[in-house]
C-alpha positions, 0 to 999 in steps of 0.5 A, spaced: 484 580 295 487 576 289 483 571 286 487 565 285 482 562 279 483 569 275 490 570 278 490 578 279 489 582 284 481 584 286 478 590 288 472 592 292 468 593 286 471 587 282 468 583 289 461 586 288 460 585 280 459 577 278 466 577 275 469 572 281 463 569 283 464 563 286 472 564 286 476 562 291 480 569 294 485 570 298 489 576 301 494 580 298 498 579 302 499 572 303 500 572 295 505 578 295 509 573 301 508 567 296 511 571 290 517 573 294 520 566 298 519 564 290 524 570 288 528 568 294 529 561 293 529 563 284 535 568 287 539 563 291 538 557 286 541 563 281 546 565 286 548 559 290 548 553 284 546 556 277 551 562 276 557 558 280 555 552 275 556 556 269 563 559 272 565 552 273 563 550 265 567 556 263 573 554 267 572 548 264 571 550 257 578 555 257 582 548 260 580 544 256 581 549 250 589 550 254 589 543 254 587 542 246 592 548 245 598 543 248 596 536 245 595 540 237 602 543 238 605 536 241 602 533 234 605 538 230 611 538 233 611 530 231 608 531 225 614 535 224 619 531 227 616 525 222 618 529 216 625 531 219 626 523 220 624 522 212 627 528 210 634 526 214 632 518 210 631 521 203 638 525 205 641 519 207 638 515 201 640 521 196 647 522 199 648 514 198 645 515 190 650 520 189 656 517 192 654 510 188 654 515 181 660 518 183 663 511 184 660 508 177 663 516 173 669 515 176 671 508 174 668 510 166 672 517 166 678 512 168 677 507 163 676 512 157 683 516 159 687 510 159 684 508 153 685 515 151 692 514 153 694 508 150 692 511 143 695 517 144 701 514 145 700 510 138 699 516 136 706 519 137 709 512 136 706 513 128 708 520 128 715 518 129 715 513 123 712 518 119 719 522 121 722 515 120 720 514 113 720 521 110 728 521 113 729 515 108 726 517 102 730 523 103 736 519 104 741 517 097 743 511 100 740 505 097 741 501 103 736 506 107 730 503 103 732 496 106 733 498 114 725 500 114 721 494 118 713 493 115 709 496 122 703 497 117 699 492 119 700 493 126 697 501 126 692 498 121 689 494 126 685 500 130 683 500 137 678 498 139 671 503 141 669 502 148 662 504 150 659 508 156 652 508 159 649 512 164 645 508 170 638 508 170 634 512 174 627 511 175 624 515 180 618 512 184 611 516 184 610 516 192 602 517 195 603 523 201 599 518 204 605 513 204 609 518 208 603 521 212 596 519 215 591 523 219 584 521 222 580 527 223 575 526 229 569 530 229 566 534 235 562 530 239 556 535 243 554 532 249 547 534 252 548 531 259 555 533 260 555 538 265 551 538 271 549 543 276 554 545 281 553 542 289 554 548 293 557 548 301 550 548 303 547 542 299 554 538 298 553 531 297 557 525 293 556 528 285 559 535 288 563 536 281 568 540 286 568 538 293 568 544 298 574 544 303 574 546 310 580 551 312 584 547 317 584 551 324 592 549 324 595 549 318 601 545 317 607 545 313 608 539 310 616 541 307 621 546 307 626 547 301 632 551 302 633 554 295 641 555 297 640 562 294 647 566 298 649 573 299 648 578 304 644 581 298 640 575 295 633 574 297 628 570 295 622 572 291 618 568 287 616 561 287 611 557 281 609 550 281 610 546 275 607 540 277 605 536 284 612 535 284 617 540 282 617 548 283 621 554 280 623 559 284 627 565 283 630 571 287 636 577 288 640 574 282 639 572 275 639 565 277 632 561 276 632 554 280 627 547 279 627 544 285 624 537 287 619 538 292 619 531 296 625 530 295 628 537 296 634 537 291 636 543 286 634 539 279 636 545 274 638 552 274 637 556 268 640 563 267 636 571 265 638 571 257 640 579 259 643 577 265 638 581 270 634 578 276 627 576 273 622 580 277 617 574 278 616 567 274 610 563 272 609 557 269 605 557 262 599 552 261 605 547 258 609 547 262 614 553 260 617 557 264 616 565 263 619 570 267 619 578 267 625 583 267 624 590 269 631 592 266 631 590 260 623 592 259 622 584 256 618 578 257 622 571 257 620 564 257 624 559 257 623 553 252 627 547 250 632 549 255 633 556 250 630 562 252 626 567 248 624 574 248 616 574 246 615 582 249 620 588 248 617 594 251 619 601 251 615 605 255 613 601 260 617 595 265 614 588 267 612 586 273 608 581 276 606 575 270 601 570 270 599 565 266 591 564 265 586 558 264 586 561 257 593 560 256 594 567 255 599 572 259 597 577 264 602 582 266 602 588 271 606 593 269 609 600 271 611 606 266 618 608 266 617 614 270 613 610 274 607 614 275 602 610 270 600 602 272 596 598 268 595 591 267 596 588 259 593 581 256 598 578 251 595 572 246 603 570 245 607 577 243 600 580 241 597 585 245 590 584 246 588 587 252 589 593 256 585 595 264 588 601 267 581 606 269 575 603 273 568 606 270 570 613 273 576 615 269 580 613 276 587 610 276 585 602 279 593 601 281 596 606 285 604 609 282 611 610 285 612 603 287 614 597 283 612 591 288 606 589 285 604 581 282 598 578 280 594 572 278 587 569 275 582 567 280 578 560 278 572 565 277 576 568 271 577 574 277 584 578 276 587 579 282 592 585 283 597 585 289 599 592 289 604 594 295 603 602 294 596 602 295 596 597 301 590 593 298 589 586 293 585 590 287 580 584 283 576 585 276 572 580 274 573 578 267 569 583 265 576 587 266 571 592 271 572 592 278 569 588 284 572 590 290 579 592 293 581 587 300 585 592 305 587 588 310 584 586 316 584 587 323 587 585 327 594 583 325 598 579 327 603 584 328 598 590 327 603 593 322 599 596 315 598 591 311 603 590 306 601 585 301 606 582 296 606 575 292 598 572 291 595 566 287 589 563 288 586 556 290 580 551 287 575 554 292 577 561 288 579 563 295 585 569 293 591 568 298 597 574 298 603 575 303 603 580 308 612 581 310 610 586 314 606 582 319 609 575 317 603 572 314 599 571 309 592 572 308 586 568 306 580 571 303 574 569 299 572 571 291 566 576 294 572 580 298 571 577 305 576 576 310 577 568 311 583 567 316 591 569 317 596 564 316 601 565 321 605 560 325 612 560 322 612 565 316 618 570 316 618 575 310 614 571 306 613 574 299 611 569 294 607 564 293 603 558 289 599 553 289 598 546 287 593 541 284 591 539 290 591 546 294 597 546 298 600 553 298 608 554 298 611 560 300 618 563 298 620 566 305 625 572 302 631 572 308 632 565 310 630 563 302 626 557 304 620 555 300 615 552 305 609 547 303 603 548 306 597 544 308 591 550 309 585 546 307 582 539 306 
């Protein structure tokens, strides 16, 4: 039995004493069931509402940190540009003042030079006069004494003295705040800034992240012909720059930017080395990143200029993605293709490496190049490991969560060969299976949800936009299909 007043279990000896006289007693089994029900409710709330809410908060903070990095970068760029503008104005002013000074100097020097030439001419005249007088004095002819003209008065009148003066330079004292001003805004903390996430079971109008349902029949919204030509030229990768523009890359050195709605080519960029890019991604700040497996580099396109940010020696970079925090995740293989690992970079600085599980066994297969990577919304790191025929998912602590080895039956009953990989707002994982001409959709725990297999021929690269539209790069016909698969 259980004493509800004392909140303790009681036995027959306890009941025989006066300690629990008059107290309400219930069967222990009832208390056990009640406690169990409460724990189940607690567990349900923790798993289905509180834990996902904290995941959303992490994603929100990291997204705002990434946005903050971009906005501070824009602010720094604006300040630098303003400084450059001031430098140009100051340089222009200094140039004009120097030109004015040079003009003044030249004018005064010319005046003095003319004056000097006049004096030198008079000196020559005086020398000639002295010689003439000497000649007369040395002569015995008296008549010569009367032939010397009187010119002393001309020479007694000395030339005027020209005085020059320099222009006066008065520098003005300049205060820093006359050029720039920066108003700091303190951080604010809102106690009620977040709310518990509404789950699919308890969805209501106040949910911050609406649950989207998978469509029974995914719809192809648009098809873009990328124009890659040649027998050996295939389309491999696609990355969303925005909801209106996508980057693509194939089996040549050119990366192309397309308008999604118009299907028109907006821009073409060639790789720095002339090699074909293995994979492409778009950073949080909107820059294009690509890996060069032959050059062993990771490169970024900024302001129409390609810059190398990472150079490897004994490893070759394969798939690349940009994380919610603005870092780069790169899956790479050793030169002898016997080892595979994932590295996290902040800029060109290596932050973290993952290669083995808790038992020291390799997480990823070896001997094969086809591997792509993405970060899920719940911060899991998802790798499509073609050699292993699996999607390998580790959590944000870089511990193995699960392996997805495909689903049976497959559309063509062929082995699961994953290629490109992406995720959606519901933390669904989507991977291209070009062996079965389909895309697999699994949930964040590795459970198969459905196939997208209508009209897909050799799907390879994948990406999603902010509205969960899926973009599929079809390798053989070199098209990108925009597919609506959820609502």
